[in-house]
N, C-alpha and C positions, 0 to 999 in steps of 0.2 A: 411725727411726734412734735409737740411744742416744748421747747427747752428754754429755761431761764438760767443763764450763767451769771453768778454773782461772785465777783472776785476783785479785790483792789489792785491786783497785778495785771496790767494791760496785756502783757505777753501771754499769760495764762488764759485770760478771757478770749483773746484773738485766736490762740491755738485751738482751744476747745471749740469755739464757734466755727472756725474753718473746717475742722474735722467733722463736726456734726452736720454742717451744711452740705459737705461733700457726700454725706450719706443720705441726703434728702430731707433732713429735719429743719423745721422752722425754729430759728434761734433769736433770742433777744438777750441783751447784755445789761448788767448793772455793775457800777464800780464800787458800790458799798451797800451795807445792809439796809439803810433807809431807802435808797433807790430800789433795791431788790424787793423789799416788802411792798412798796408802791406798785411796781411792775407785776408782782405776783397777783395782787388784787385785780389788776386790769387785764392781764394776759391769761390767767388760769392755766399755767403750764402743766404738762404731763410729767415733767421732770424738772427739778431744780438742782443745779450743781452749785453748792454753797460753801464758800471759804469759811473757815472757823474764825480767823483773826482778821478783822477789817476795822477801819475807822467808822465812827457812828455806831450803828447796831452791828454786833458781831454775829456770826452764824448761829450759835446757840440762842441768842436773843431773838433773831428772826424766827427761828423755829418756835420759840415760846410765843411770839406774837401770832404766828399762824395758828398754833394750837390745834384745836379740834376741827378747825375749818380746812385743815390740810387735805388737799385733793392732789393726787399724783404722788410721785416718789421724790424723796429728798436724798441727795448724796452729799455728805459733808466731806470737805477736802482740807488738809492741813499739812504744812511742812513740819509741824511739831508732833510727829507721830508718837513720841514718847508720852505725851500728855493725853492724846486722843487716839482712840482705836475703834474697832467695830463695836465693842461692848459699850463704850461711853457714847458713841454716836447713836446707837439704838436707844439708850436710856434717854437721850435728848429728843428722840422722835424721828431720827433719820433712818433710812432703809439700808444705807451702805456708807462705808468710810473708805476714802482713797487717800493714801499718803502722797504728798508732793515732795520733790519734783517727780513728774511722770517720766518713766523711761520710754514708754511707747504710747503716744497719744491715741493711736488707733486701737490699742488694747483697752484703753480707758473707754473709748466710744463703744466697743464691743461689750464691755462689762455693764455699762449703763443701759445699752439697748436690751441686753439679756434681762435686766431688772424690770424693764417697763414693757417690752414687747412680748 
């Protein structure tokens, strides 16, 4: 599976990327929404793990830009779970919402694999 991880927190990006690569997935990373949108257009991932709050374009703005061209699944992630949840994520066009911080990175990988595979 081709995965794009878009998050301005380097630790989150690296952790998710390592865990996904350990399961055999091809992973590319972006540190903000602008870079994420550019890589989405080039990479055509099966899955995007997309942070909600980032500099430049935020997660919902990236989803809006992708719009109807969306191919693959989108997982929105946020530490502000009070403002964002599964319902708001789906209203924005995402397939899943994951609150941060992650308690178990491998449980996160399992959830996203179940969503796509």
